[in-house]
C-alpha positions, 0 to 999 in steps of 0.5 A: 500500499505504499507504492502511492503518491499524492498529487499536490498543486502548488501556487505557481500552476505545477503539480509536485507529485509525494510520497507518503513519507515524505516530509511534504510540509518541508519540502513544499515550503522549500521548493515555494522559498526556491522560487524567489518569487519577491511577491510570493515572500512579500505576501508570506511576510504579510501573512506572517505578521498578520498571524502575529497580530492576531496572536497579539489580539487573542492575548489581550482578549485573553487577558481582559477576559481573565480581568472581567472574570476577577471584577465580576467576582469582587462584585459577587464579594459586594453583592455577598456583602450588602445582602448579608446587610440587608437580612441583618437590617430585616431581622432588626426591623422585624424585632423593633416592629414586634416590640412596637406591637407588644408596647401597643398592646400594653398601652391599650391595655393600660388604658382599659384598666384606666377606663374600668 
């Protein structure tokens, strides 16, 4: 089964026959560089510079995403603190409200006793 060849169409329109065990990528890169087409070299340099720029943008986006996650975590901590304080305030309000109700009932009993 190793007697087959792969035909690769190169950018210049020529076909290259390659055996499966050959280092296809290395040969193609070497052949394309050997063609010495200035436009092709410039194109490769432009492509590589774009790849570097894209990698830089991806890296910046990842760092922004990490910073965003950290800020969200900090906000969650603040939210938890405020929810605890709200719960304490509500408990205190309920306690004071019950105390007020008891005072009002006591006042009513005193008034009823006085009018008796």
